Backbone bond lengths (Angstrom), bond angles and torsions (degrees), N, CA, C in turn:
res aa  C-N    CA-C-N  psi(-1)  N-CA   C-N-CA  omega(-1)  CA-C   N-CA-C  phi
1 M - - - 1.500 - - 1.508 113.76 -
2 A 1.277 117.23 125.17 1.480 121.57 -178.15 1.519 108.61 -73.21
3 I 1.333 115.01 137.30 1.470 121.00 173.13 1.549 108.59 -108.84
4 V 1.283 117.66 127.81 1.490 121.82 178.29 1.521 104.66 -127.93
5 T 1.349 113.18 129.25 1.517 118.23 177.40 1.484 110.18 -108.37
6 L 1.338 117.20 156.94 1.467 123.80 178.35 1.494 109.01 -123.79
7 T 1.304 116.79 126.25 1.511 123.40 169.12 1.461 107.36 -125.31
8 T 1.375 116.74 114.22 1.452 119.91 -173.58 1.526 111.73 -144.59
9 D 1.299 112.86 170.80 1.479 120.64 174.27 1.537 111.64 -109.44
10 W 1.368 116.96 23.62 1.445 120.73 -173.32 1.508 114.79 -76.91
11 G 1.323 118.84 -21.37 1.459 119.94 -174.02 1.463 110.14 76.18
12 L 1.334 119.20 -168.92 1.436 123.73 -176.80 1.557 112.45 -119.30
13 K 1.320 115.74 -0.74 1.481 118.64 -175.47 1.501 112.45 -78.79
14 D 1.331 114.67 -36.90 1.536 119.02 -170.85 1.503 111.19 -94.46
15 H 1.359 113.08 -176.51 1.466 117.94 -175.03 1.550 114.45 -89.81
16 Y 1.341 117.96 -0.66 1.432 120.66 -170.71 1.495 114.39 -59.28
17 A 1.300 119.39 -50.18 1.459 122.14 179.27 1.523 112.14 -61.56
18 A 1.306 116.90 -45.23 1.473 121.21 179.68 1.510 111.20 -64.59
19 S 1.292 116.67 -37.09 1.489 118.01 -179.82 1.512 112.26 -66.62
20 V 1.312 118.42 -41.27 1.430 122.80 176.40 1.500 112.74 -66.23
21 K 1.332 115.72 -42.21 1.459 117.67 -179.95 1.541 108.54 -65.99
22 G 1.357 117.77 -40.78 1.459 117.99 179.47 1.506 112.17 -62.29
23 S 1.335 116.94 -38.95 1.467 120.46 177.52 1.521 111.86 -65.12
24 L 1.326 115.70 -41.29 1.472 118.24 177.35 1.514 110.63 -63.72
25 L 1.337 118.50 -44.22 1.464 119.59 -177.53 1.526 112.73 -67.85
26 R 1.361 113.44 -29.18 1.482 117.62 179.15 1.547 112.56 -73.79
27 Q 1.337 115.16 -34.08 1.451 119.23 -174.81 1.535 117.53 -98.09
28 I 1.338 115.14 -20.51 1.494 115.69 -175.52 1.547 108.20 -121.22
29 P 1.294 119.48 115.24 1.467 122.14 -178.33 1.534 108.62 -68.85
30 N 1.345 112.21 143.05 1.529 121.09 173.86 1.484 112.48 55.79
31 I 1.333 118.06 35.85 1.461 120.18 -178.62 1.501 109.54 -80.60
32 Q 1.316 116.90 147.95 1.455 123.00 168.65 1.490 109.57 -113.44
33 I 1.321 117.89 120.19 1.437 124.10 -176.63 1.542 109.17 -104.09
34 V 1.322 113.78 129.27 1.476 117.66 -179.90 1.556 107.75 -121.95
35 D 1.304 114.71 124.89 1.449 120.68 175.38 1.544 108.19 -85.56
36 I 1.320 116.02 109.09 1.441 118.79 173.94 1.528 107.83 -74.59
37 T 1.336 118.52 -49.79 1.432 122.32 169.31 1.531 109.56 -171.33
38 H 1.354 114.09 149.14 1.448 121.24 169.28 1.549 110.10 -118.97
39 Q 1.301 116.57 14.03 1.434 121.62 -172.85 1.538 115.38 -108.13
40 I 1.327 115.13 17.37 1.471 118.59 172.81 1.530 110.16 -60.30
41 Q 1.336 118.14 139.37 1.410 120.84 169.80 1.477 113.55 -55.48
42 P 1.312 122.75 133.98 1.455 123.32 -173.98 1.499 113.30 -48.04
43 F 1.311 116.17 125.29 1.478 124.82 174.11 1.532 112.84 70.97
44 N 1.329 120.23 12.08 1.484 123.32 -173.57 1.496 108.68 -89.61
45 L 1.343 117.89 88.03 1.443 122.54 -178.20 1.522 112.27 -64.65
46 R 1.306 117.22 -36.27 1.497 119.47 -178.33 1.552 111.79 -68.06
47 E 1.334 115.22 -39.89 1.438 117.72 178.17 1.541 109.10 -66.27
48 A 1.308 116.28 -45.69 1.479 121.65 178.58 1.520 111.60 -59.22
49 S 1.278 117.28 -40.30 1.475 121.67 -177.03 1.568 108.89 -68.57
50 Y 1.330 117.03 -38.19 1.456 118.70 -179.87 1.584 108.87 -62.91
51 V 1.351 115.89 -48.30 1.437 118.76 -177.15 1.536 111.85 -63.79
52 L 1.350 116.93 -46.38 1.453 119.28 -179.44 1.550 112.48 -66.47
53 K 1.305 114.95 -40.58 1.415 120.14 177.76 1.539 114.05 -60.92
54 S 1.349 113.23 -35.21 1.455 119.67 177.14 1.575 112.52 -73.42
55 A 1.319 114.76 -30.74 1.448 118.06 -173.44 1.547 116.39 -91.79
56 F 1.343 118.12 -39.69 1.419 119.21 -170.51 1.518 118.12 -59.50
57 P 1.370 118.75 -34.53 1.465 117.45 179.97 1.543 112.65 -60.89
58 S 1.332 119.70 -17.35 1.451 120.70 178.06 1.512 115.76 -79.19
59 F 1.409 115.40 -9.73 1.481 119.81 -176.25 1.536 110.21 -93.07
60 P 1.366 114.72 156.43 1.467 117.27 -178.14 1.517 109.86 -78.06
61 A 1.322 112.61 167.34 1.427 122.24 175.59 1.532 109.08 -58.60
62 G 1.404 116.62 142.68 1.412 121.86 179.26 1.540 112.27 92.43
63 T 1.310 118.14 -8.65 1.474 119.41 177.72 1.550 110.53 -64.06
64 I 1.319 115.00 143.67 1.452 122.92 -177.61 1.495 108.98 -112.74
65 H 1.319 120.02 118.50 1.456 124.50 -174.93 1.551 107.77 -105.41
66 L 1.264 118.47 117.36 1.477 124.19 174.14 1.536 109.09 -94.85
67 I 1.291 115.52 124.38 1.502 119.82 -177.41 1.550 108.79 -109.67
68 G 1.323 116.93 106.78 1.416 122.95 -176.10 1.526 114.57 -97.86
69 I 1.302 116.02 55.66 1.462 122.13 179.36 1.539 108.53 -124.83
70 N 1.315 118.76 123.96 1.459 121.68 179.00 1.534 110.99 48.04
71 T 1.313 117.66 64.28 1.460 119.90 -167.91 1.516 115.23 -95.41
72 E 1.338 117.58 -3.71 1.470 117.59 178.43 1.502 110.80 -64.85
73 A 1.337 118.33 132.03 1.450 122.13 -177.19 1.529 111.57 -88.00
74 S 1.327 113.62 154.11 1.493 119.70 170.27 1.506 106.04 -148.50
75 L 1.357 114.80 -179.97 1.479 117.81 179.34 1.530 110.58 -66.90
76 E 1.303 116.59 -32.93 1.493 120.37 179.69 1.558 111.14 -80.83
77 Q 1.327 118.04 -28.04 1.436 119.49 -177.56 1.555 108.47 -134.02
78 P 1.332 115.10 75.80 1.440 120.65 178.52 1.516 114.33 -72.36
79 H 1.283 114.98 164.02 1.481 118.77 170.34 1.468 110.63 -71.97
80 I 1.335 117.68 135.72 1.502 120.18 -179.95 1.490 111.28 -140.16
81 V 1.288 114.99 161.82 1.453 122.34 169.92 1.536 105.93 -125.61
82 A 1.287 113.43 134.50 1.500 121.22 179.83 1.513 108.50 -122.26
83 K 1.316 117.07 134.20 1.451 124.02 172.11 1.495 107.77 -104.92
84 C 1.353 115.63 124.02 1.454 122.42 -174.43 1.549 107.18 -149.42
85 K 1.299 116.24 130.76 1.462 123.00 179.60 1.569 110.30 53.13
86 G 1.298 116.53 35.29 1.477 121.62 177.15 1.495 115.17 76.96
87 Q 1.330 118.82 8.11 1.471 123.77 178.74 1.527 109.14 -118.18
88 Y 1.315 114.61 162.18 1.488 121.11 -178.73 1.525 110.34 -114.88
89 F 1.337 114.61 139.78 1.464 120.65 -179.80 1.519 106.65 -128.30
90 V 1.366 117.18 124.62 1.449 123.15 -176.81 1.516 109.18 -120.73
91 G 1.347 116.14 125.27 1.439 120.16 -178.82 1.490 111.19 -173.55
92 S 1.354 114.14 -169.08 1.471 121.43 172.96 1.481 109.04 -89.23
93 D 1.343 116.29 141.26 1.474 120.75 -179.13 1.522 109.41 -79.83
94 N 1.337 115.05 66.33 1.485 120.59 -174.74 1.542 111.15 -104.69
95 G 1.292 118.69 11.17 1.437 121.77 179.99 1.513 113.24 111.84
96 I 1.303 117.52 -16.38 1.477 119.76 -173.54 1.537 109.36 -69.12
97 F 1.353 117.40 -30.09 1.538 117.13 -176.68 1.553 107.30 -67.36
98 S 1.301 117.43 -36.57 1.459 118.38 -179.70 1.496 111.78 -67.60
99 L 1.356 118.14 -32.47 1.410 122.74 177.45 1.512 113.31 -71.61
100 V 1.306 116.04 -39.66 1.488 119.44 -174.21 1.552 108.23 -84.61
101 L 1.305 119.65 -41.33 1.474 119.88 -174.47 1.524 115.88 -100.00
102 G 1.361 114.66 -13.72 1.455 118.06 177.15 1.524 110.06 60.87
103 N 1.370 113.58 -136.46 1.470 118.11 -179.12 1.552 112.60 -98.70
104 E 1.330 114.98 20.69 1.487 116.79 177.15 1.538 111.38 -63.08
105 P 1.307 118.19 141.95 1.476 119.63 176.65 1.514 108.31 -60.86
106 M 1.361 115.36 136.66 1.475 121.09 -179.52 1.502 109.27 -148.29
107 E 1.310 114.40 152.04 1.474 123.61 169.95 1.518 107.76 -96.22
108 I 1.316 116.89 126.31 1.472 119.10 -174.69 1.536 108.22 -121.13
109 I 1.322 117.08 135.90 1.456 125.35 177.25 1.520 108.82 -130.20
110 E 1.364 114.65 126.91 1.432 120.39 172.04 1.554 107.99 -76.90
111 I 1.251 116.71 121.24 1.497 118.88 -169.88 1.557 109.92 -74.75
112 D 1.360 113.84 133.38 1.459 119.86 174.76 1.521 106.64 -124.06
113 I 1.358 113.75 84.75 1.469 119.54 177.68 1.509 108.09 -125.93
114 I 1.374 115.46 133.38 1.435 118.59 179.18 1.516 110.12 -84.01
115 Q 1.350 116.87 131.38 1.437 119.54 -179.24 1.523 110.66 -75.33
116 D 1.333 116.01 154.03 1.421 120.49 174.23 1.564 112.40 -78.66
117 S 1.309 112.31 -20.92 1.476 122.18 -174.68 1.564 109.30 -113.32
118 D 1.319 115.31 151.75 1.481 117.56 173.82 1.515 110.98 -93.66
119 K 1.327 117.58 13.80 1.485 122.63 173.34 1.523 109.01 -94.75
120 F 1.294 116.01 132.82 1.457 119.09 -171.30 1.595 114.21 -113.76
121 T 1.351 111.99 14.68 1.464 115.59 -174.35 1.512 114.13 -95.44
122 F 1.374 117.54 -1.57 1.484 120.05 -177.52 1.525 108.10 -132.66
123 S 1.328 116.60 63.06 1.469 122.13 -174.43 1.484 109.81 -63.80
124 T 1.284 119.46 -31.76 1.450 119.86 -175.73 1.548 111.39 -58.56
125 K 1.315 114.19 -44.73 1.447 121.78 178.46 1.533 111.23 -75.72
126 D 1.315 119.01 -41.45 1.477 122.47 -169.85 1.525 113.53 -83.50
127 V 1.351 117.85 -31.95 1.459 122.33 -177.97 1.533 113.92 -114.25
128 F 1.363 114.45 -52.41 1.434 119.29 -172.58 1.569 112.03 -62.96
129 V 1.341 118.01 -33.98 1.465 121.13 -179.69 1.550 107.76 -65.81
130 K 1.346 115.81 -39.92 1.480 117.91 179.31 1.540 109.87 -64.05
131 A 1.359 116.33 -43.40 1.431 118.21 177.31 1.545 112.40 -61.28
132 A 1.290 115.91 -41.26 1.457 120.14 174.92 1.479 115.46 -60.34
133 K 1.339 115.61 -41.34 1.475 122.30 177.20 1.541 109.26 -60.34
134 H 1.318 117.09 -44.34 1.457 121.19 -179.24 1.505 109.74 -63.40
135 L 1.287 118.54 -45.44 1.497 121.21 -176.63 1.509 110.11 -71.64
136 A 1.309 117.83 -39.32 1.478 120.88 -179.15 1.501 112.35 -66.36
137 G 1.355 115.63 -23.63 1.489 119.63 178.25 1.519 112.23 -88.96
138 G 1.343 115.57 7.06 1.449 117.88 177.68 1.537 114.39 91.36
139 G 1.335 114.82 6.78 1.465 117.97 -178.97 1.530 111.98 -69.74
140 K 1.315 115.13 155.61 1.452 122.49 -176.54 1.528 108.14 -75.48
141 I 1.322 119.00 143.01 1.455 122.12 176.24 1.532 109.42 -64.98
142 T 1.307 117.23 -29.31 1.510 119.16 -177.70 1.513 113.89 -70.03
143 D 1.362 114.29 -17.85 1.478 119.36 -179.20 1.529 110.97 -79.07
144 L 1.340 116.91 -10.84 1.482 118.11 -176.73 1.511 114.83 -85.22
145 G 1.386 117.13 -6.26 1.455 116.85 -179.61 1.559 111.77 165.05
146 I 1.287 113.53 -144.26 1.463 122.21 -172.08 1.523 111.16 -106.88
147 P 1.324 119.87 133.21 1.496 121.99 178.38 1.571 109.92 -58.46
148 K 1.318 113.43 140.31 1.495 121.22 178.25 1.552 106.14 -123.96
149 Q 1.327 116.28 141.48 1.418 120.96 -175.68 1.528 116.28 -81.70
150 S 1.376 116.49 -29.01 1.445 119.65 -178.93 1.499 107.31 -156.04
151 V 1.342 110.31 170.27 1.496 119.44 177.02 1.526 109.82 -107.23
152 N 1.321 115.81 160.16 1.452 119.04 174.47 1.510 108.90 -69.34
153 E 1.314 114.85 143.92 1.490 119.38 -175.97 1.517 110.59 -110.55
154 L 1.318 114.15 143.79 1.494 121.71 169.39 1.534 105.13 -109.17
155 V 1.306 114.41 136.44 1.485 119.69 -178.73 1.536 107.48 -73.62
156 T 1.300 115.28 133.84 1.484 118.75 175.93 1.533 108.49 -113.84
157 F 1.309 114.68 147.15 1.448 120.39 178.43 1.513 109.00 -84.23
158 E 1.336 115.38 120.64 1.434 120.39 178.26 1.548 110.01 -100.26
159 P 1.301 116.43 148.55 1.496 118.46 178.63 1.505 111.61 -56.83
160 T 1.281 117.64 144.53 1.522 121.45 178.00 1.501 107.63 -111.44
161 I 1.305 114.35 160.35 1.478 123.45 -175.31 1.508 107.35 -121.36
162 E 1.323 116.70 128.19 1.431 121.56 172.69 1.562 107.85 -118.81
163 Q 1.347 116.98 133.21 1.445 117.72 -175.80 1.526 108.48 -131.99
164 T 1.360 113.12 143.65 1.437 123.42 170.21 1.501 107.10 -138.41
165 P 1.333 120.00 170.06 1.459 119.25 175.39 1.523 117.17 -56.54
166 E 1.340 113.94 -25.26 1.462 118.65 -173.69 1.566 112.01 -94.32
167 Y 1.323 117.18 -27.49 1.477 117.12 -172.42 1.548 108.63 -160.70
168 T 1.316 111.98 161.52 1.474 121.83 169.75 1.533 109.07 -120.87
169 I 1.293 115.86 137.87 1.468 121.03 -178.25 1.532 107.37 -119.41
170 I 1.292 114.82 124.94 1.518 123.09 171.41 1.538 106.04 -98.82
171 V 1.313 115.20 118.85 1.491 120.64 178.32 1.487 109.97 -107.71
172 G 1.341 118.44 112.19 1.423 121.49 176.06 1.518 109.90 -123.66
173 K 1.304 116.54 -161.32 1.462 119.38 -179.77 1.556 109.77 -152.32
174 V 1.306 114.24 159.41 1.474 121.98 175.60 1.510 107.62 -73.95
175 I 1.380 117.62 126.24 1.416 121.31 -179.68 1.565 113.11 -112.49
176 Y 1.323 115.90 -7.90 1.463 117.76 -176.93 1.494 111.44 -164.14
177 L 1.354 118.49 136.59 1.478 121.59 168.93 1.535 106.37 -115.54
178 D 1.364 115.01 123.22 1.459 118.15 -177.73 1.517 110.96 -86.07
179 R 1.277 117.38 -172.61 1.462 121.64 -174.16 1.569 113.49 -60.08
180 Y 1.314 112.78 -29.45 1.496 118.91 178.92 1.505 110.85 -88.92
181 E 1.331 119.11 3.85 1.474 124.22 -175.15 1.502 114.04 65.69
182 N 1.371 116.67 22.39 1.441 118.97 168.29 1.481 108.79 -66.95
183 A 1.337 119.18 131.10 1.461 122.63 -175.98 1.555 109.81 -95.17
184 V 1.331 115.98 110.64 1.480 120.63 179.45 1.523 105.90 -91.43
185 T 1.357 113.84 137.20 1.489 120.16 -178.27 1.534 106.41 -111.34
186 N 1.362 115.23 174.12 1.417 120.80 178.71 1.536 111.86 -97.34
187 I 1.348 114.14 17.01 1.510 119.80 176.48 1.525 109.86 -90.69
188 S 1.338 115.29 116.94 1.461 119.42 -174.09 1.535 108.95 -85.89
189 E 1.306 115.57 162.26 1.470 121.64 178.84 1.528 109.48 -66.21
190 S 1.334 116.34 -38.86 1.458 117.59 -178.37 1.504 111.19 -68.30
191 L 1.327 119.82 -32.97 1.465 121.85 -179.32 1.577 105.83 -71.73
192 F 1.307 117.06 -42.97 1.491 119.16 178.26 1.491 110.03 -58.56
193 N 1.365 117.29 -49.30 1.467 120.86 -176.85 1.522 112.29 -62.55
194 T 1.303 118.41 -31.10 1.456 123.69 -178.12 1.523 109.06 -61.58
195 Y 1.308 117.83 -38.50 1.451 120.59 -174.66 1.508 112.92 -106.37
196 A 1.294 120.46 -25.75 1.486 120.42 -178.62 1.510 111.62 -71.15
197 K 1.321 117.18 -54.52 1.475 121.70 174.21 1.519 113.67 45.87
198 G 1.306 115.81 44.13 1.474 121.24 177.90 1.469 115.76 81.10
199 H 1.331 120.74 0.31 1.457 122.40 179.59 1.526 109.56 -78.25
200 K 1.340 112.81 156.04 1.461 119.33 172.11 1.508 109.68 -66.22
201 F 1.359 116.82 148.16 1.447 121.81 -178.18 1.510 112.14 -150.03
202 D 1.306 116.37 159.43 1.442 123.62 174.68 1.525 109.31 -127.31
203 I 1.316 115.21 126.42 1.491 120.44 172.76 1.526 108.48 -94.49
204 L 1.316 116.32 117.01 1.497 122.09 -172.41 1.539 109.14 -114.98
205 F 1.296 116.81 137.57 1.437 121.06 177.37 1.501 109.73 -158.26
206 S 1.342 117.97 159.29 1.448 125.60 178.16 1.515 111.93 63.75
207 S 1.333 116.76 -55.89 1.460 121.59 176.47 1.466 108.04 -159.40
208 Y 1.317 119.79 169.30 1.454 121.99 -176.05 1.515 109.39 -73.37
209 Q 1.329 118.59 -6.43 1.434 120.25 175.03 1.542 113.78 -81.25
210 N 1.336 111.24 -16.95 1.506 115.26 178.14 1.507 108.62 -100.52
211 E 1.324 115.64 113.92 1.442 119.52 -179.86 1.548 109.27 -148.82
212 I 1.311 113.83 147.96 1.457 123.54 175.67 1.556 108.17 -126.42
213 T 1.288 117.58 135.18 1.461 120.48 -174.24 1.533 113.41 -115.20
214 T 1.332 117.47 3.40 1.500 118.55 -179.02 1.560 106.78 -137.85
215 I 1.306 115.56 158.47 1.451 123.21 171.41 1.497 109.30 -102.67
216 S 1.314 118.71 122.57 1.435 123.02 178.27 1.480 113.37 -89.54
217 K 1.278 117.35 158.47 1.506 123.16 175.84 1.535 110.83 -93.22
218 S 1.328 115.25 -27.06 1.503 118.55 176.75 1.500 111.01 -152.87
219 Y 1.315 118.04 168.10 1.429 123.60 -178.56 1.565 110.01 -61.70
220 L 1.349 114.22 -30.24 1.448 118.33 -175.92 1.537 114.60 -77.57
221 D 1.350 115.95 -2.19 1.476 118.23 178.77 1.549 111.35 -71.52
222 V 1.295 117.76 -12.63 1.469 120.82 177.39 1.523 108.51 -122.30
223 H 1.346 113.82 164.61 1.462 117.61 178.29 1.556 111.26 -70.40
224 Q 1.325 112.24 154.92 1.494 117.16 178.63 1.522 109.62 -56.22
225 G 1.293 115.91 131.99 1.490 121.21 -177.70 1.510 117.13 92.31
226 D 1.366 114.60 -11.12 1.429 119.36 -179.80 1.536 110.94 -87.63
227 A 1.338 119.17 151.56 1.436 123.14 176.79 1.524 110.86 -81.26
228 C 1.284 117.18 149.44 1.469 120.68 176.01 1.552 107.51 -147.16
229 A 1.328 114.26 161.24 1.434 122.48 173.81 1.536 107.51 -124.91
230 L 1.334 115.87 137.45 1.427 121.23 178.68 1.544 111.20 -151.25
231 F 1.277 118.19 167.99 1.439 121.13 174.19 1.543 109.47 -99.57
232 D 1.362 116.23 126.13 1.391 121.35 -170.76 1.531 111.82 -82.65
233 S 1.337 118.23 -172.33 1.441 120.11 -179.04 1.527 116.31 -67.82
234 N 1.353 114.63 -11.58 1.453 120.49 171.66 1.512 112.97 -98.14
235 N 1.290 116.63 8.65 1.487 125.35 179.68 1.513 111.91 63.14
236 L 1.326 114.95 35.45 1.474 121.36 175.25 1.498 110.27 -112.94
237 L 1.359 115.24 146.21 1.461 121.14 -178.29 1.514 109.66 -67.13
238 E 1.291 116.98 128.99 1.499 122.92 -177.55 1.476 107.83 -123.41
239 I 1.308 119.85 134.95 1.482 125.10 175.61 1.517 105.21 -107.12
240 S 1.357 115.20 128.37 1.422 119.95 -172.79 1.515 110.27 -140.81
241 I 1.320 117.09 168.76 1.468 125.33 167.58 1.509 106.31 -122.26
242 S 1.290 116.38 126.91 1.461 122.35 177.38 1.519 109.35 -56.91
243 M 1.299 117.03 116.26 1.473 121.44 176.52 1.545 112.28 63.97
244 G 1.359 115.61 26.14 1.432 120.25 -175.09 1.493 111.77 -144.49
245 N 1.289 117.16 -173.52 1.487 123.28 -175.79 1.528 109.87 -117.29
246 A 1.330 116.56 100.81 1.430 120.97 -177.15 1.527 113.67 -63.32
247 G 1.337 114.71 -38.65 1.435 119.20 -178.56 1.536 112.54 -55.11
248 S 1.325 115.42 -53.68 1.477 120.05 -178.06 1.487 112.50 -74.44
249 L 1.311 118.08 -47.18 1.496 121.11 -174.66 1.497 112.54 -72.46
250 L 1.301 119.19 -28.49 1.465 120.23 -177.96 1.518 112.54 -106.04
251 G 1.303 115.18 0.77 1.494 118.88 179.10 1.504 113.58 68.69
252 L 1.345 117.14 31.51 1.464 120.69 -177.71 1.532 108.63 -91.00
253 K 1.336 116.53 134.29 1.439 123.49 177.57 1.564 110.51 -134.10
254 V 1.352 113.42 160.30 1.447 116.98 176.81 1.567 109.19 -60.15
255 D 1.294 115.91 139.76 1.482 125.92 -179.40 1.549 113.12 81.22
256 Q 1.284 118.10 -2.59 1.473 120.15 -179.77 1.553 109.18 -75.60
257 R 1.301 114.08 141.44 1.452 121.05 -175.62 1.569 110.15 -72.58
258 V 1.318 113.99 143.52 1.450 122.08 169.64 1.508 108.45 -129.66
259 R 1.323 114.88 129.11 1.496 119.08 -176.36 1.516 109.48 -116.47
260 I 1.313 115.35 137.74 1.478 122.33 172.56 1.541 105.33 -114.04
261 V 1.377 114.10 114.90 1.458 120.31 177.96 1.548 107.67 -100.55
262 I 1.314 113.15 114.34 1.488 118.64 -178.07 1.515 108.92 -103.98
263 N 1.309 116.15 122.62 1.475 121.11 -179.32 1.545 109.40 -85.44
264 H 1.309 115.95 131.99 1.440 121.32 179.05 1.524 112.85 -79.58
């Protein structure tokens, strides 16, 4: 049974998601469709990449992921399909592939599929579904078009390190707020452990009045309403409030700086 996922910014009000699902069901026998999300902020590639990057490792080999974000094609941003880690990713080469797959080895094909319609605003339905049908039927990825050597890249902000004899500072930023307004940062557990090494530390954000001095294992390690920091299932530092909304109550927003000051 073919598995096809959808990651889009269409929302749930309009017909877009239903139209694509109907087309998939009509063209691919015994298909299983999984909605990863349709609630991405419009055109927000970074938010979409975080969600898809978090979700796709849980799917089996052969899964086909359709990415419905900024899908209009151009010479600079053609439609492509990439095979990586045994799974397929179909979308526009607008930078999202670099954010989701990073430097992982991948086979890339620039899609050469003729649309049935002369309307070019709904590529997910008109082109991506055809690509999914081909792959779900066991077709070769190379039959979909022309080999491509690389994908377009979007620059990502990586944490920086500042060091003095007295302390080390890891400077990262908030990259995602989930439904509970937990603030996910780009500071990984491995990076933290490299420099913390059992030293005392302060996690600072919003203002110097907001600080956390311990890493929790779960939200229940602190009292209800208290802030905590922990490493989430993606091994990224997350700032939360137990049974509360860290984003609103702590003034945390996407792209806001988070500093970890480690005392030597």
